[in-house]
C-alpha positions as CSV (number, residue, x, y, z in Angstrom):
1,M,54.5,100.5,100.3
2,P,57.5,101.9,102.7
3,P,60.7,99.6,102.7
4,T,61.0,97.4,105.9
5,S,64.1,97.1,108.4
6,L,65.6,94.2,106.1
7,H,64.9,96.2,102.7
8,R,66.2,99.8,104.8
9,Q,69.6,98.2,105.7
10,V,70.6,96.6,102.2
11,L,68.7,100.5,101.2
12,D,71.1,101.7,103.4
13,N,74.7,99.9,102.5
14,L,73.9,100.8,98.9
15,H,76.8,102.5,96.5
16,L,74.0,104.0,94.8
17,A,72.6,106.6,96.1
18,V,68.4,106.2,96.4
19,L,64.9,108.0,96.6
20,V,61.5,106.5,96.7
21,L,58.5,109.1,95.8
22,D,54.6,108.8,96.1
23,S,52.8,109.5,92.6
24,Q,52.7,113.6,93.9
25,M,57.2,113.3,93.0
26,H,57.3,114.4,96.8
27,L,60.5,112.3,98.8
28,R,58.8,108.9,100.9
29,Y,62.7,107.6,101.5
30,I,65.9,108.2,101.1
31,N,69.5,106.1,101.8
32,Q,72.3,106.7,103.8
33,A,74.4,107.4,100.3
34,A,71.7,109.6,98.8
35,E,71.7,111.4,102.6
36,I,75.5,111.9,101.4
37,L,75.4,112.6,98.4
38,L,72.6,115.7,99.0
39,E,74.4,116.6,102.5
40,A,71.2,116.5,104.8
41,S,69.6,113.9,106.6
42,G,66.1,112.2,105.7
43,N,64.3,113.5,108.8
44,R,64.7,117.1,107.0
45,L,64.4,115.9,103.5
46,R,61.2,114.1,103.9
47,G,57.9,115.0,101.9
48,L,59.8,117.7,100.4
49,A,59.3,117.7,96.2
50,L,62.1,116.1,94.5
51,R,62.0,119.9,92.7
52,E,62.8,121.3,95.5
53,L,66.4,119.2,96.6
54,L,67.5,118.7,92.5
55,T,67.7,121.1,89.4
56,E,69.1,120.2,86.3
57,A,71.4,122.7,85.6
58,T,70.9,122.5,82.2
59,Q,67.0,122.3,81.9
60,P,66.0,123.2,85.3
61,G,61.9,124.2,84.3
62,E,62.0,120.7,81.6
63,S,63.8,117.5,83.6
64,A,62.6,114.4,83.4
65,L,63.2,114.8,87.4
66,H,60.3,116.8,88.1
67,H,57.5,114.8,86.2
68,P,56.0,111.1,86.3
69,P,57.7,109.0,83.6
70,A,55.4,108.4,80.5
71,S,56.1,105.1,80.0
72,P,56.3,101.9,82.6
73,L,60.2,101.4,81.4
74,P,63.3,103.7,83.3
75,F,64.2,107.0,81.8
76,T,67.8,107.1,81.9
77,K,70.5,110.0,81.4
78,R,74.1,109.6,81.1
79,Q,76.1,112.5,82.6
80,A,73.5,115.0,84.1
81,K,74.4,118.6,86.0
82,L,72.3,118.7,89.0
83,R,72.3,121.4,91.9
84,T,71.5,120.5,95.5
85,R,69.2,123.4,98.0
86,H,72.3,123.9,98.8
87,G,74.1,125.2,95.3
88,K,76.5,122.0,95.7
89,E,76.9,121.3,91.8
90,L,76.5,117.1,91.1
91,L,77.8,115.0,87.9
92,V,75.9,112.4,87.7
93,D,73.8,109.1,85.8
94,Y,70.3,108.9,86.8
95,S,67.4,106.7,85.8
96,L,63.6,107.5,87.3
97,S,61.3,104.7,87.3
98,A,58.0,103.2,88.1
99,L,57.8,100.5,91.2
100,T,54.3,100.3,91.8
101,E,50.8,100.8,89.7
102,D,50.0,103.1,93.1
103,G,52.7,105.5,91.9
104,T,55.4,105.0,94.1
105,F,58.7,106.5,92.0
106,V,62.6,105.0,92.1
107,V,64.6,107.7,91.4
108,E,68.5,106.3,91.5
109,L,71.8,108.4,91.3
110,S,74.9,106.8,91.0
111,P,77.9,110.3,91.4
112,L,80.5,110.7,88.4
113,D,82.3,112.8,90.7
114,R,83.4,110.3,93.0
115,I,84.4,108.1,90.8
116,R,86.7,110.8,89.3
117,K,87.7,111.5,92.5
118,I,88.7,107.4,93.2
119,A,90.2,107.6,90.5
120,Q,92.5,111.0,91.3
121,E,93.1,109.1,95.1
122,E,94.9,105.9,93.2
123,A,96.4,108.3,90.9
124,T,98.5,110.5,94.0
125,S,98.8,107.7,96.1
126,A,100.2,105.7,92.7
127,A,102.9,108.8,92.6
128,S,103.6,108.8,96.1
129,R,105.2,105.6,95.9
130,A,106.7,106.1,93.1
131,N,108.1,109.4,94.1
132,Q,108.7,107.5,97.5
133,L,110.5,105.1,95.5
134,L,112.9,107.4,93.6
135,L,114.0,109.1,96.7
136,R,115.4,105.6,97.9
137,G,117.1,105.4,95.6
138,L,118.5,108.5,95.0
139,A,118.9,108.4,98.7
140,H,121.2,105.0,99.0
141,E,123.4,106.5,95.9
142,V,124.2,109.9,97.1
143,K,125.1,109.0,101.0
144,N,127.5,106.3,99.5
145,P,129.9,109.1,98.6
146,L,128.7,112.0,101.3
147,G,130.1,108.9,103.8
148,G,133.3,107.9,102.0
149,L,134.0,112.1,101.4
150,R,133.3,112.5,105.5
151,G,135.4,109.9,106.4
152,A,138.1,111.0,104.0
153,A,137.5,114.3,105.5
154,Q,138.7,113.1,109.6
155,L,141.5,110.9,108.5
156,L,142.6,114.4,106.6
157,E,142.0,116.0,110.0
158,R,144.8,113.7,111.8
159,E,146.8,114.6,109.2
160,L,147.0,117.9,109.0
161,P,150.4,119.7,110.4
162,D,148.5,123.1,110.9
163,P,145.6,123.4,113.0
164,M,144.7,126.4,111.6
165,L,143.1,123.7,108.5
166,H,141.3,122.1,109.7
167,E,139.0,125.0,109.5
168,Y,139.0,123.8,106.1
169,T,138.0,120.0,106.8
170,S,135.0,121.3,109.5
171,V,133.7,122.5,106.8
172,I,133.7,119.9,104.4
173,I,132.1,117.8,107.9
174,S,129.8,119.4,108.8
175,E,128.5,120.2,105.0
176,A,128.4,115.8,104.5
177,D,126.1,116.4,107.4
178,R,123.8,119.0,105.9
179,L,123.7,117.3,103.1
180,R,122.8,114.1,104.8
181,N,120.3,115.4,107.1
182,L,118.5,116.8,103.9
183,V,118.2,113.1,102.1
184,D,116.8,112.1,105.4
185,R,113.9,114.3,105.8
186,M,113.0,113.8,102.3
187,L,112.3,110.2,102.8
188,G,110.2,111.4,105.3
189,P,109.4,108.5,108.5
190,Q,112.3,105.8,108.6
191,R,109.3,103.4,110.3
192,P,106.7,101.9,109.8
193,P,103.7,104.1,111.9
194,V,103.2,102.0,115.1
195,L,99.6,101.7,115.1
196,Q,97.3,102.7,118.4
197,P,93.8,103.9,119.3
198,I,93.9,108.1,119.2
199,N,91.2,110.7,119.2
200,I,91.9,112.8,116.3
201,H,91.6,115.8,119.3
202,E,94.4,114.7,120.8
203,P,97.2,115.2,118.4
204,L,95.0,118.1,116.5
205,E,95.4,120.3,120.2
206,Y,98.9,119.2,120.9
207,V,99.4,121.0,117.5
208,A,97.7,123.7,117.4
209,R,99.6,124.7,121.0
210,L,102.9,124.3,119.3
211,I,101.4,127.1,116.4
212,R,99.8,129.4,119.0
213,A,103.1,129.3,121.0
214,E,105.5,130.2,117.3
215,A,102.8,132.9,116.7
216,T,104.3,135.3,119.7
217,D,102.5,138.6,117.5
218,G,99.2,137.8,118.9
219,N,97.8,137.7,114.8
220,L,96.7,134.4,114.4
221,R,93.1,132.8,115.6
222,L,92.4,130.0,116.1
223,V,89.1,128.6,115.7
224,R,88.1,124.5,117.1
225,D,85.2,123.7,114.9
226,Y,85.4,119.9,116.4
227,D,82.4,117.0,116.4
228,P,82.8,115.4,119.8
229,S,81.5,112.3,118.8
230,T,84.2,111.7,115.8
231,P,85.1,107.6,116.4
232,L,88.5,106.8,117.3
233,I,91.3,106.6,114.6
234,A,94.3,104.0,114.3
235,A,97.3,105.7,114.1
236,D,101.2,106.4,114.7
237,Q,100.0,109.7,117.3
238,E,104.5,111.0,117.0
239,Q,104.0,110.8,113.1
240,L,100.3,112.1,113.5
241,V,102.0,115.4,114.9
242,Q,104.1,115.6,112.9
243,A,101.8,115.8,109.1
244,L,99.4,117.8,110.9
245,L,102.4,120.4,112.0
246,N,103.8,120.2,108.3
247,I,100.5,121.1,107.3
248,M,99.7,123.8,109.9
249,R,102.9,125.4,109.8
250,N,102.9,126.0,106.3
251,A,99.3,127.7,107.2
252,W,100.6,130.1,108.9
253,E,103.5,131.0,107.6
254,A,101.3,131.8,104.1
255,I,98.8,134.2,107.0
256,A,102.6,135.7,108.0
257,L,103.3,136.9,104.7
258,G,100.0,137.8,103.9
259,D,99.9,140.1,106.4
260,K,102.7,141.3,105.9
261,L,100.8,142.5,102.4
262,N,97.4,143.2,103.6
263,N,97.8,144.1,107.3
264,A,94.6,141.1,107.2
265,R,94.0,139.1,110.8
266,G,95.5,135.3,110.3
267,E,92.8,133.0,111.1
268,I,92.9,128.9,110.9
269,I,90.0,126.8,111.4
270,L,90.0,123.3,112.5
271,R,87.4,120.9,111.4
272,T,86.6,117.4,112.5
273,R,83.4,115.6,111.1
274,T,82.6,112.3,110.8
275,L,80.9,110.9,107.0
276,R,79.6,107.8,106.5
277,Q,79.8,105.5,104.1
278,Q,83.0,107.2,102.4
279,P,85.2,106.0,100.2
280,I,88.8,106.5,100.9
281,G,90.6,104.9,97.2
282,A,89.2,102.2,95.9
283,T,87.3,100.9,99.8
284,T,84.3,102.5,100.8
285,H,84.1,103.1,104.9
286,R,81.4,102.3,107.3
287,L,82.8,105.5,109.4
288,V,85.1,108.3,108.2
289,C,87.0,111.1,110.2
290,Q,87.4,114.2,108.4
291,L,89.7,116.7,109.5
292,E,89.7,120.4,108.1
293,L,93.0,122.8,108.5
294,I,91.5,126.3,105.7
295,D,93.4,129.5,106.7
296,N,92.9,132.6,105.5
297,G,96.2,133.1,103.4
298,P,97.1,134.4,100.5
299,G,96.5,130.5,98.5
300,I,99.1,128.2,97.0
301,P,99.4,130.0,93.7
302,E,98.1,128.7,91.2
303,H,101.8,127.5,89.2
304,L,101.6,125.2,91.9
305,Q,99.1,123.6,92.7
306,E,99.3,120.0,90.7
307,N,102.5,119.7,91.8
308,I,102.8,120.5,95.7
309,F,102.6,117.6,96.8
310,H,106.2,116.7,95.3
311,P,109.0,116.8,97.2
312,M,110.9,120.1,96.6
313,V,107.8,123.0,96.2
314,S,107.1,125.8,97.5
315,G,105.1,128.9,98.0
316,H,107.4,130.4,100.1
317,A,111.2,131.7,99.9
318,Q,112.5,130.3,102.5
319,G,111.3,126.7,102.7
320,S,112.2,123.8,101.9
321,G,109.4,122.1,99.8
322,L,109.6,118.8,102.4
323,G,106.2,119.7,104.8
324,L,103.8,118.7,103.2
325,S,105.6,115.5,100.4
326,I,106.3,114.2,103.9
327,A,102.5,114.7,105.5
328,Q,101.3,113.2,102.2
329,S,103.2,110.2,103.0
330,I,102.7,110.1,106.5
331,V,98.8,110.3,105.8
332,H,99.1,107.7,103.2
333,Q,100.7,105.4,105.3
334,H,97.6,105.2,107.7
335,E,95.4,104.7,104.7
336,G,94.2,107.6,105.1
337,H,94.0,110.1,101.8
338,I,94.5,114.2,101.9
339,E,93.9,117.3,99.2
340,F,93.3,120.3,99.2
341,Q,91.1,123.6,97.2
342,S,93.4,127.3,97.3
343,E,92.1,130.1,96.7
344,P,93.3,133.6,97.6
345,G,92.0,134.5,101.4
346,C,90.8,130.6,102.0
347,T,93.6,127.2,101.5
348,R,91.9,124.2,102.6
349,F,93.2,120.9,103.3
350,V,90.8,117.7,104.1
351,L,92.7,114.9,105.6
352,L,90.4,111.4,105.5
353,F,91.0,108.2,107.8
354,P,89.3,104.6,108.0
355,T,88.3,105.0,112.1
356,I,88.4,101.5,114.1
357,E,85.4,99.9,113.1
358,P,83.4,98.0,116.5
359,R,84.5,94.4,117.1
360,S,81.7,92.2,116.7
361,S,80.8,90.9,120.3
362,D,80.2,94.6,120.8
363,H,76.9,94.7,118.4
364,N,75.4,92.2,120.4
365,G,76.1,93.8,123.9
366,R,79.0,90.6,124.8
């Protein structure tokens, strides 16, 4: 029998992907976790044969997914490599079991990629926190003697009888200020974010205008692919602008370098989407705002990719190596996540932010 309204509500709130099949192995019901996994809505998939939705990469013709189990006991397979109808490869644990005597079957899919991703996010967050603690300790040890050097240079300047010698003390003072500013930039934002409801497209459009103004040669194309229904997020607009500007400026600088090499026109794609039941770290959120920044530059050198968010790591000869480190720190302060994939011709940064949950009174119409 088809799931009742209560059953659907329960199934749609599971992290486990669930598919209900008829006796001919055609889809009758799919929960929200499975829709996300297969990247398609239930309305599009309902009625399709399971073999049209999923194939097993190692044994496509003999997969247990495509045949009703001979035993009433559930069939389970660990670490199976599956391929969706869109060509996406998945690593999952799955089980196939008979639900009723009328030939209804249930397929349960537990994505291992998601578990691995959560572990990677937690490791990245832990490394980021460790870096910040290290930098704060280093900043304290560096700024104290810098202050002493600067003060001593000012006192010395007053005592020097020859004004021509002031040039040397001025160098000491300016260099001390430069190092102090560098340390402050390494630390990133010096205050916690002041969170307010924000439409992600507002800071995104502001940064797009800034980058457009910097690309004075007209060799940059900005492509907007926005989801207008994206819910509001809780963010500090000033800090969010700084994070987005750091990422997009890196993209434009990489594109400008690439243009000198191959004369291709630069392109940055700004894309927003709303994800359902999406984990950020160990917490799964009902709705998540996903922001993608994609450029067609030469890509991040492979030897830098593992440490690209670390301070002082840069692929540009003139870069400070602080932009992405600061962006990551800001995103984490907003309880979000940032990741990237890069190859020559396509670098894709993905930022995830939890959206503002509606108040309980909103559900009751009060």
